[in-house]
N, C-alpha and C positions, 0 to 999 in steps of 0.2 A: 680442091674446093676451098675457097677462101671465106673466112667468116670474121667479121669485125669483132673486136674484143667486147664492145658494149652489147653485142647481140647474143653473146653466150649466156647460158644460165648463170645465176648468181654464184652457185656452188663452184662452178668451173672458174669463174673470175677470181674468186677468193683463193682457189687452189693455185692458179697461175701466179698471182701476186705474191703469195706466201713462198712459193718455190723460187721465184726470182729474187726475192729479198733475203730469204734465209741464207743462201750460199752455203759455204762449208762450215761457217762458224756457229750456225744455229742447230741445236739438237734438243728436241723436247725431252730426251731421256737424261740429259745432263742436269746436274744440280746447280750449275753456275747461275747466279742471279743476274750477272751482267749481260749474258747473251740474249735472253728474252728482252731486256731493256733496249739493247742495240737493235733488236728486231723491230720493236715498236717505233724507235726513232727513225729507222729507215723506211717505215711506212708513211711517215709524214710527207715526204716529197710526192708520193703517189696520191695522197689525199689532197694535195694542193693543185693537182692537174685540172680537176673539174669538180663541180658540186656533186656529181654522181659518186665518184670515188671518195669524196669527203664523207658523205653519208654512209657509204658501204663499209668503210674501214674504221669508222668512229668507234665501233664496239671493241676493236682490237687496240686502237691507239689509247683510248681512255680506260681500258680494262684495269690497268695498274697505274696508279698515280703516286708520285713521290712528293712529299711535303717536307721541306727543310725549314729549320727554325730561323727564318728571316722574312722581312716584310715583302720582298720581291716574290719569293716562292709562295708565301701566304696569299698575296693578292692574285697570283696566277691561278692557284688552286681554287680560291674563292670565286673567281670568274667561271671556272668549270662548274662549280656547285650551283651557280645561278643560270647555267645554260641548259639547253636541251640534252647535252651530253652527260649530264650528271647521272642519268639512269644507267650508263654504261660502266660506271666506276664500281668495280667489285673488290678491289684491294687498294688500301691506302697505306703507304709506307712512310712513317714519320722518322726523320733523322734529327735527333736532338744535338745541337751544337751551340757554342756561345754566340751571342749576337755580335754583329759587326758594328763598329763605330760609324756614325754617319759622316765623320770627317776623315776617317782613315780606314785602313784594312785591319787595324787592330781589333781583337775580340774583347768583349767585355761582359761582365755579369753585373748589371746595374744594382739590382736588389732582388729580394725573394719574389716580389710581385712582377718584376720586369724581366724575368729570365726567359719568358716566352714572348715572341713578337706578338703584337696586338692582333693582327689578322690570323696568325697561327692559333692563338688562344681561342678566338671566336670559332674557328673550324673544329678544333678538338673537343670543344664542349657542346657542339651541335652537329654530330655526325649524321643526323637524320637528313641532312642536306643531300646525302647520297643514298637514295632509297633502295638501291640494289647492292649496297656494301655488304660483303661477306667476311672480309678479313681485314684486320688492322695489325700492322707490324710496327714495333717500336724499337728503335736502335739509337744508341748514343755514340757519337764519334769520339771515342776516348781511346788513346793509344799511349802506352808508357813510353814508347820509343820516339814520340814526337816531343818529348820533354828533355830539358837539360838534366844533368846529373843532380844538381841541387833541387830542381823542381820535382824530379823523380823521388827523391828522399822525402820531400814534403807530401807528395801524393801517397807514398807508402804510409806515412804517419796519419794522413787523412783517413785512409782505409781502416786504420785501427781505432779511430775515434767514433763516438756516437754522434748522431745528427744534432746540429744546433742551428736553428733558423736564425738565431742572433748573429752567428758568424756568417751565415749566408748573406745577411743584409749588409755586411761590411764589404761586399764585392771582392772578397778574396777568391783567387782562382779555384782552389780546391772546394771551398764552401759553395762557390758558384755552381760547380758541377752538381753538388748535392741538391742545391735549391732547384736547379733545372729538372732533375729527375723527380724530385718531390712534387714540383709544380705540374709536371706533365701528367703523372699518375692521378693527382688530385683533380686536374681538369677533366680527365676522362670520366671520372665518377659523376660529373655534372650532367652527363647524358641521361635522359629520363630512363628509357628502357632501350639500350642499344640493340639495333636490329641485326648488327653483325654478330656472328656466332663464333668466330675464330680470332683469337688473340695470339700473336707471335711476339716473343721477346727475344730479339736477336742480340747475341753477345752480351747477355745479362751481366751487369756490373755487380760484383759481390759486395754491395754496400747497402746497409739498411737505411730506408727512409721511413719517416713516421707514417706515411700514407699506407704502408703495408699492414699496419695494425688498425686502420680505421674501418669501422663498420660499413661505411659507404663503399669502400674499395672491395670489401668482401662480398657485398651485395652485387657489385658490378661483376665480380668473378662468377657469382652464382647464376648468371644468365648465359654464360658461355657454354658452347657445346664442344669446343676444341681449344686446347692450350698447347702451344709449342714454345719451348724454351731452350735456347742454346746458351751455354755459360761461357763468359769470357775467361780465357786461360792461356797459359803458355809463358814465354819468357817475359820478365818485367825488367825495367831498367835497374841496373845494379847487379845483374847476373843471376838473380834468383828465379824461382818459379812461383806462379800465382798461388799454388796450394801451400806454399810455405808461409804465406801471410796469415796471421792469426784471424783476421776478419773473414777470410775465405771460409774457415770452418764455422765461425759464428753465424754467418748468413746461410751457408749451404745446409747446415743442420736445422734450420728453421724454415726451409722452403715449404714444409707442410703447413706451418702456422700462417705463413704469408700467402700461399697460393693453393696448394693441393687440397687442404681440408674444406675449402669453400666452393669446390667444383661440383655442386650437387646435380647439375644438369649435364655435365660433361660426358661425352661419349668417346672422345679421343684425347689422348695425352702423349706428347712427344717430348723427350728429354735428350739433349745432346751435351755431354760433359766434355771438358777440355781433354785433348789427346794425352797430355802429360799427367792428368790426374783423374782417371775414371772414378765415377761414384759407385757406391754399392756395398762396400765392406765397412766393417767397424775396426777401430784400432788406430795405431799411430799412423799419421799422414793420410788417413782415410776418412771419408764421409759417407754415411749410408744414404739410401734413396729417400728416406723419410716419407715413404708412402704407407699410409695406414690402411689396414684391411677393411676397416668399417667406413671408408669414404669412397666417393665416386661410385655409387651403386649402379649407374647406368653405363659404366665403362665397356665399350665394345672394341676399341683399338688402342693398343699400347705399343709405342715405337721408342726404342732405346738405342742410343749411340754412344760408344765409349763408356761402357758400363761393366762393372764386375758383377757377374752373376752370383747370386747369394741365396741363402735360405729365405731371407725376407722377400726376395723377388718371387720365389716359388710359392710362398704363402699368399702373395697378392694374386698370382695366377689361379691358385686353387679356389680362393674365395670368390673370384669373378668368373668361375668356370661356366656359370649359367648365362653370362652376358658377353664374355670376351669372344670376339669373332676373328680378330686379327692380332698377331704378335710379330713384331719385327725386332730382331737383335742384330745390330750392325756394329762391326768392329768391337765386339765385346770379349771379355776375358774371364777366365776362372783362375783362382789362386788357392789350390788345395793344400799346398805344402807349407808347414809352419816355419817359414824363414825367420831369421832373427828379428826382422822388422815387421812381420805379419803374424807373429805367434799369438797375438791377442784377437785375431780375426776369427771369432768363433762362428760366424755365419757364412764362412766360405764353403763352397761345394764343388763337386766335379760336374762337368758338363752333362754327363749321363743322368745325373739326378733330376735335371729339368725334364728330360724326356720320360723317365719312369714316373715322375710325379704327375705329369699331365696325363699319361696313359692310365695311371691308377685312379685319377680323379674323374675319368670318363667324361672329358669335356666334349660334349656333343656340338656346342655352338662354334667352336674353333674351326674355321674354314681355311685360314691362311697362316702359316708359320714360316716366316722368312728369316733366314740366317745368312748374313753377309760377313764372311771372314776377313781378317786383316792379312796383309802381306807380311808373313813371318819370315825373318831372315834365316835361311837354311844354314845350319852350322857345318863347318868343314875343318879338317886338319886339327890344329891346336884347340879350336873351339869345342870339338867333340870331346877331347880329353878333359877340358875344363868343366864341361857340363856332365861328365861321366856318362857319355853316350858311346856305346861300342860301335865299331865299324859295321858289325853285322846288323845292328838296329838301324843304322843310317842307310845301308844298302836296301834293307827291307822297305823302309819308308819311301825311298826314292823310287823303288820298283813299283810300289803301289800307286804313287802319284803319276808315274809315266804311263802305266796301264790305264789309269782312270784320271785324266787331267781335271775332271770336274769334281773330284773327291775333295771334300773340305778338310782343311787342317784346323782343328779346334785350338784356339789360342789360350795359352796359359802365361800369366805374367804376374809381376808384383812390383809395388812401388818401393824404391830404395831411397830412404830419407837422406842418407849420407851423400848419395850421388845426385839426388833430386831428379830422378828420371824413372821411366818405366822399364823394367828389366824383363825380357822375354825368357820364359822357362821352357826351352825346347825339350828337356827331358820328360816333363809331364805331358807335353804335346805328343811326343812320340808314343 
């Protein structure tokens, strides 16, 4: 029996289109942000076949919209905001980058007022144009490795300095980045009462801008129900690590003052630290989580990635035992041993302490506790001797993992300041 595609129920039509377009590259369980984007782009040819599919697929095509800091992108998104499809936009992803010169491909920072394209500025200060908007993500296209060695040194110096709008007005490259970030956050505060409830800061640059201390920005944060922040980190030009830059510590230790202390209505907080510099501990080369126990009274979901578990974290969990419903710890570590570089980390704990503390607190609200371990390198040969692990211990652990492949290996590690890297501690893990 043959049936024309347009004669099928809408649910089946959508399923057929999605399966044909997805192919092997699209997987809803993956975290890659590029694959869903490719999925939406491949829907466009389908939507161009006829008005029926154009209307049918509009909700998927316009579900997530990307806004780049240039007039072309701003005009395009502005057209969407004025069309019938504006009701389909649920996520807006803003990418902050230097403006392109009208006469060449060179980038430029004209002045503090001109760091945002006119059409982009009009959109960011009036997000009510998208009545169904649920999430706004902000990201700045900043990469140390796109710079020359001399520019990289200048950038490093810039990260050590305080904000100066006077310098920003001079159209200097480094100060221009600062002006762009400051202008973006200030523009967002001009929204009356933002209807979107989720703000995501992707690859957050560890540089203070004056907007973070403004009452208007704090009020803006106070209306959010969800904050997601991933912190820029890793190698920087010159061979060092981001956490070796002084300003990394200056900004990371004030995340509570800038963001967390003002999330009065927030129910969900997600923090992803750099792989090379997990947050959570105190001491040399470390930055604590800066989460206060008397803040975020409505917190129901806490998701942490690349974090050192600590007594501070346990205190947060216990204080929120009457509201916390979901806890997710992904690629997190414990550091219980007083290594020479971590002997000042008084808030370090064993993994078991988290479980016993939650059990003792009788947390009745907690319904989901997700632990996603990291891929620890299994030592062998000379590595066993160096880590003072006996062959008997090694064989026992291997046997346990072979009998139960789903068994989790709880990770222990510490930051080595001299090596500027994360050192796995298999002895404690065993």
